[in-house]
C-alpha positions as CSV (number, residue, x, y, z in Angstrom):
1,M,0.0,-0.1,0.2
2,V,1.5,3.4,-1.0
3,R,1.2,6.1,1.8
4,M,-0.2,9.6,0.7
5,S,2.2,12.6,1.4
6,A,0.5,15.1,3.7
7,E,-0.1,17.3,0.8
8,E,-2.2,14.4,-1.2
9,R,-4.0,13.7,1.9
10,R,-4.6,17.2,2.4
11,E,-6.3,17.5,-1.1
12,S,-8.1,14.4,-0.4
13,V,-9.5,16.1,2.6
14,V,-10.5,19.0,0.4
15,R,-12.5,16.9,-1.8
16,A,-14.1,15.1,0.6
17,A,-15.2,18.2,2.6
18,M,-16.7,19.4,-0.4
19,S,-18.8,16.4,-1.0
20,E,-20.0,16.7,2.6
21,F,-20.5,20.4,3.1
22,A,-22.3,20.5,-0.5
23,R,-24.8,17.9,1.1
24,G,-25.0,19.4,4.7
25,G,-23.7,23.0,4.7
26,Y,-21.6,24.6,7.1
27,F,-23.4,23.9,10.2
28,G,-24.9,20.6,9.2
29,T,-21.6,19.0,8.6
30,S,-19.2,17.6,11.3
31,T,-15.5,17.3,10.9
32,E,-16.1,13.6,12.0
33,A,-18.0,13.0,9.0
34,I,-15.2,14.5,6.7
35,A,-12.6,12.4,8.8
36,K,-14.6,9.2,7.9
37,R,-15.0,9.8,4.3
38,V,-11.3,10.2,4.0
39,G,-10.6,7.3,6.2
40,V,-8.4,9.4,8.7
41,S,-9.0,10.4,12.4
42,Q,-10.4,13.7,13.4
43,P,-7.0,14.2,15.2
44,Y,-5.1,13.8,12.2
45,L,-7.4,16.1,10.3
46,F,-6.7,18.6,12.9
47,R,-3.1,18.5,12.1
48,L,-3.9,19.3,8.5
49,F,-6.2,22.1,9.0
50,P,-6.6,24.4,12.4
51,G,-10.4,23.9,12.4
52,K,-13.6,23.2,10.5
53,K,-13.7,27.0,9.2
54,A,-10.3,26.5,7.7
55,I,-11.5,23.0,6.1
56,F,-14.5,24.7,4.4
57,L,-12.5,28.0,3.3
58,A,-10.1,25.5,1.6
59,A,-13.1,23.7,0.2
60,S,-14.7,26.4,-1.0
61,A,-11.4,27.9,-2.8
62,H,-11.2,24.4,-4.6
63,C,-14.7,24.8,-5.8
64,M,-14.1,28.2,-7.3
65,D,-10.8,27.2,-8.6
66,L,-12.3,24.3,-10.2
67,T,-14.8,26.4,-11.9
68,R,-12.4,29.1,-13.0
69,R,-10.3,26.8,-14.6
70,T,-13.3,25.2,-16.5
71,F,-13.9,28.7,-18.0
72,E,-10.3,29.3,-18.7
73,E,-10.0,26.1,-20.7
74,A,-13.4,26.7,-22.5
75,S,-12.5,30.0,-23.5
76,E,-9.0,29.5,-24.8
77,G,-8.2,30.6,-28.2
78,L,-12.1,31.5,-28.7
79,E,-13.3,35.1,-29.4
80,G,-16.8,36.6,-29.5
81,E,-20.1,34.5,-29.6
82,E,-17.9,31.3,-29.4
83,V,-16.4,32.3,-25.9
84,L,-19.8,32.7,-24.5
85,H,-21.4,29.2,-25.9
86,S,-17.8,27.3,-25.0
87,M,-18.0,28.6,-21.3
88,A,-21.8,28.1,-20.9
89,N,-21.5,24.5,-22.3
90,A,-18.6,23.9,-20.1
91,Y,-20.5,25.0,-17.1
92,V,-23.5,23.1,-17.6
93,K,-21.2,20.1,-18.5
94,L,-19.4,20.5,-15.1
95,I,-22.1,20.7,-13.0
96,A,-24.3,17.8,-14.8
97,E,-20.9,15.9,-14.0
98,H,-20.2,17.1,-10.7
99,P,-23.3,18.1,-8.7
100,E,-21.4,18.8,-5.6
101,L,-19.7,21.4,-7.1
102,L,-23.0,23.5,-7.8
103,L,-24.3,22.5,-4.4
104,M,-21.0,23.6,-2.5
105,Q,-21.3,26.8,-4.3
106,M,-24.8,27.3,-3.0
107,Q,-23.8,26.4,0.7
108,M,-20.7,29.0,0.4
109,Y,-23.3,31.8,-0.4
110,V,-25.7,30.4,2.8
111,A,-22.4,30.2,5.2
112,V,-21.4,33.6,4.2
113,A,-24.8,35.2,4.8
114,A,-24.9,33.4,8.1
115,A,-21.6,34.3,9.4
116,E,-22.1,38.0,8.3
117,E,-25.1,38.1,10.3
118,A,-23.2,36.6,13.5
119,G,-20.4,39.2,12.8
120,D,-17.6,37.1,11.3
121,P,-16.6,38.6,8.1
122,E,-14.0,35.9,7.1
123,F,-16.3,33.7,5.1
124,G,-17.4,36.6,3.3
125,E,-14.2,38.1,2.4
126,A,-13.0,34.7,1.4
127,V,-15.9,33.6,-0.7
128,R,-15.9,37.2,-2.4
129,A,-12.3,37.0,-3.3
130,G,-12.7,33.4,-5.0
131,W,-15.8,35.0,-6.7
132,M,-14.2,37.9,-8.1
133,R,-11.5,35.9,-9.4
134,L,-14.0,33.9,-11.3
135,W,-15.6,37.2,-12.7
136,D,-12.4,38.4,-14.0
137,T,-11.8,34.9,-15.7
138,V,-15.0,35.3,-17.4
139,H,-14.8,39.2,-17.9
140,V,-11.7,39.3,-20.1
141,P,-12.7,36.6,-22.8
142,L,-16.2,38.2,-23.1
143,G,-14.3,41.3,-24.3
144,G,-14.2,43.0,-21.2
145,Q,-17.7,44.6,-21.3
146,V,-19.6,44.7,-17.9
147,D,-22.8,44.2,-19.4
148,G,-21.8,40.8,-21.1
149,T,-20.0,39.7,-17.9
150,A,-22.9,40.6,-15.7
151,N,-25.5,38.9,-18.1
152,F,-23.1,35.8,-18.3
153,M,-22.9,35.4,-14.4
154,A,-26.6,36.2,-13.9
155,Y,-27.5,33.0,-16.2
156,G,-25.1,31.0,-14.5
157,M,-26.8,32.1,-11.0
158,L,-30.1,31.1,-12.4
159,I,-28.8,27.7,-13.5
160,N,-27.6,27.0,-10.3
161,C,-31.0,28.1,-8.6
162,L,-32.7,25.9,-11.0
163,V,-30.5,22.7,-10.7
164,S,-30.6,23.2,-6.8
165,M,-34.5,23.3,-6.8
166,G,-34.4,20.1,-9.0
167,F,-36.0,21.3,-12.3
168,P,-35.8,18.4,-14.5
169,P,-33.4,19.0,-17.8
170,E,-36.4,18.5,-19.9
171,H,-38.7,21.3,-18.0
172,R,-39.8,24.0,-20.3
173,V,-38.0,26.6,-17.6
174,W,-34.6,25.5,-19.4
175,E,-35.6,26.7,-23.0
176,G,-33.2,29.2,-24.1
177,L,-30.8,29.4,-21.2
178,Y,-27.9,27.6,-22.9
179,P,-27.2,26.5,-26.2
180,S,-27.3,22.8,-25.8
181,A,-30.7,22.9,-24.4
182,R,-32.2,24.7,-27.8
183,T,-31.3,21.6,-29.7
184,T,-31.6,18.9,-27.5
185,G,-33.8,19.6,-24.7
186,R,-31.8,18.4,-22.2
187,L,-28.5,19.0,-20.2
188,E,-25.7,17.8,-22.3
189,K,-23.0,15.5,-20.2
């Protein structure tokens, strides 16, 4: 059996935490559940991360980085409408293949609201910084136009909400939201 390095174990904790937090949220997920999913003890988990908040913020950063990299890869070498459609289709494919990514995004927004209400700005600062990196990743390939970027991100958030609410891919609410839906009537994987 090959032993993982501390960094590899840390990465496995972040992936497991993203899945657990996606389902249970920050307040509904225990560090015990994360440790169990990874196959480590809680004391070992806390050698890798100073606490639950640090694990959540690392999982949040991972979630946003995956989304950002998806947009970067989808927009590479393209211009105009091609960029828009490529990034939109790449995002739909990403969330269809990795629903925990979408749910983690939604949990991040809930955690920020709850933390800020409780007087803890750290969640908000970290999540907003990640979101702004995402905005910037989309903004440049879309031609640096604020309206185009805002429109793209707004449609993305609408997709997040519809998927989170469980609207099936063939439901009429999806019509016109992304190119693949117009031609196939379903989310493409």
